[in-house]
N, C-alpha and C positions, 0 to 999 in steps of 0.2 A: 407413579408406581402402581402396579397392579395389585388387586386385592389378595392374590395368592403369592406374592413376591417372597422368595426364599423358602417356600413350603415344598416338602417332598410328598408326592402323591403316588399311590398305586391306583390304576384305573383299568378295569377289565372290560372286554368287549370293544376294544379301541380300534378295531380294523374296519368298522363300518357303522353306519346309522348313528344312533344317539351317542354311542361310545366314541366314535370318531369326532363328532361335533364337540363333545365335552372335552376330549383330549386337546383339541385345537384351542378351545376357550381357556382351559387351564394354562396352556403354554402362553397364550396371549396375556393372561393375568400374572405371569411370572413364575409359575410353578415348574419344578423339575418333575416330569411325569414318567413313571414306569408304566409304559403303555403295553398292556397285555392282550394277546389274542393268539389264536392258533396259526393265523396266516402271516408269517413274518414278512412276506413281500408287501402286504398291505400296510403293515406297520412302518416299513421303510418309506412307503409313499406318504404316510402321515407325517413322518419326520421331515421329509423334503418339503411337504406342503407348509408346515409350520415355519420352517426356515425361510422359505420363499416369501412368506408374509412378513418376515422381519420380527417375529414375536420374541420377547425377551426371555421366555422360559425355554425349557429343553425337553424334547421328546426322546425317551430312551426305549427303543423297541425291546420287548421281552416276549419271546414265544411262550405261550402258556395255554394249556387246556385246563379250564377250571374244574373239570371232573377228575384231574390228576392231583393228588395231594403233594406229590413231589414237585410238580410245576408250581403249585401255590407256594411251597417253601422257597423255591428258587426265585419267585417274584419278590417275596419279602426280603430275601437275602440280597437281591440286586438293589433294592431300595436302601438297605443298610450300607451296602458297599458304596453307593453313589452319594448318599447324604447323611448317613449315620442314624437315621430314625425314619419314622413314618408319621406325618402329620394328618394326611388325608387318605381315606380309602373310599373309592367310588366303585361299588359293585354293580356293573351294568350288564355284564355278560349273562346270557340265558341259553342253555343248551336245549336241543330238541325242537327248534322252531320249524323244521321241515317235517315234523311228525305229528301234526295236529289231527285229533279224532273227536268224534262225538262220544259221550259217556258209554254207550252200548258197545262201542268198538275199542275202548281204551283198555289195554292190558296192564297188568302189574308192571311189566317191563317198561312199557311206554310211560306210565306215571312216574316210575323211578328215574327214567331218563331226564324228565323235567326237574325232578327234585334234586338229583345229583348235580345237574348243570345250573341250578338256580338257588334255592334256599340253603341246601347243604354246602355248596361252594361258598355262598355268601357268609354263612355262619363260620366256616373254617377259616376264611381269610380274616374275619373279624377277630376270631380267637388268636390268630397268629400275629395280628397287629396290636392287639390289646396291651401287651407288656410295654411296648414302646410308648404308646399313648398314655397309659397310666403313669409311667415313670416321669413323663414330662408334664403331667396334669393338663394335657391338651390333646384333643383329637376331634376330627370331623369324619363321620361315617355317613355316606350318602348311598342308599340302596335304590334299586329300580324295581318297581312293581308294575301294575297295569290296572286299567279300569276293569279288566276281566277278573281280577282278584277282588275288586270291590263289589261288583254287581253280577258277576258270572257272565259267560258268553257261550252261546251254543256252538258246538263244534270245536271247542278249545278246552276240553276237560282237564287234561294233565297240566296244561299251561295255566289255566285259571287256578287250579289247586295250588300249584307252586307259587304263583304270585300272591295268593292269599297267605301262604306261609311266610313269605318275605315281609308282608305287612305286619304280621304278628311278631316275627323275629325283631323287627325294627322297634316296635313299641316295648317289647321286653328288654331289649338292650338299653333303651332310653331310661327305663326304670332302674336298671341295675348299674349302669355305667355313668350316669350323669354326675354322680358324686366325685368322679375322677376327672372332671373337666372334659369328658367325651360326650358330644351330642350326636345323636343318631336320628336321621330322618329318611324319608322315602318319597320318591316322586313317581307319578304315574303319567307317562307321556302318551300323547296321541300325535304321532309324528310319522311322516312318510319315510318308510324304510324298505330295504330290499326284502326283509323277512315277510312282508305282506304278499310278496309274489311267489312264496314257496308252497302255498296250498290254495285250493279253491276257496276255502273258508276265508283265507287272508285277502284274496282278491275281492271277494264279495264285501268283506268288512271295510276295505279301503274305499270302495265306491259308496257304501252306505254312510260311513263317517263323514266323508267330504260333503255329502248332501245334507246331513243332519246338523253339522256344526253351526253354531250361531254366527261364527265369522266366515262361514261358507268356504273354508279351505282347510287343508291339512297343514300342520306345522312342519317346520324344517328343523333338522338336528342342531345346526350351528346357530342360526339366526334366532330361532324361537325357543328352543329347549335348553341350550347350554348356559344362557345367562343365569337362570335359576339354579342350575346344578352348581355353577361356580360360586354363587352366593352362599348356598347351603354348605359349601366346602370352606368358606372363608371365616375369618375371625369374627366378622359381624353377625354371624348366625349363632353365637354362643348361648343365646337364650331361647333358641328354637330347638325343641327336643321332642322326639316321638311323633312328629307331625307327618301327615300325608299331604303332599302338594300335588295337585292335579294340573299338569301343563297341557291343556287340551282345547284352548279357545272357548271354554265355557260348555263343552259337551257334557262333562261330569261335574256336578257340584258336590264336593266332599263336605259332609256334616259330621 
């Protein structure tokens, strides 16, 4: 039996990269996954992929723009319709990835693009799932940040600011909600993803990271990153709360 057997999960950013890999792993471990992203065709591919692998869990595609409050409401409503509750919330989506800038070129509009599609969406979904998790005295919230939020990264001003906010949000939720059986953690992945190809800064970072990593390679979403995300979403992670887990091959040592 998988470690997520019988659990109902909402997972954003499921159409590609880390989110796609995590959704596959959740299904492999037995969860019913409300897989959220803007690109419904990619979610249908995810569903077919999971089915072809013979996973015991279920992928339920849910078109969702995390910057839309109505879409967030619809995602939670879908989870309730399908399973009656929410056990797991994995906030992996991040808006604005194709709009990276240096500080001097970052406008208020650009910074808010990252915030609305990152920490604000993460906070709103946490709020919307909280009543169900509190009511059952059980919840697993797994958020996605970045090494850029920990140590900064030149050329990624809005992104780094937003990821730093997600780190702080996670720690605050851990303090406030642990008493209700809800644990909240955050992971920082260094994983080969399409988003690295959307800007010159991203392409340069991909090359630099691969060369600097102690394991001399970039991680992959399903094989390298998703096992830890699934564990943090599982019953076994009940005494892990407010922690930042860097899934990076040793590139970043979180202290």
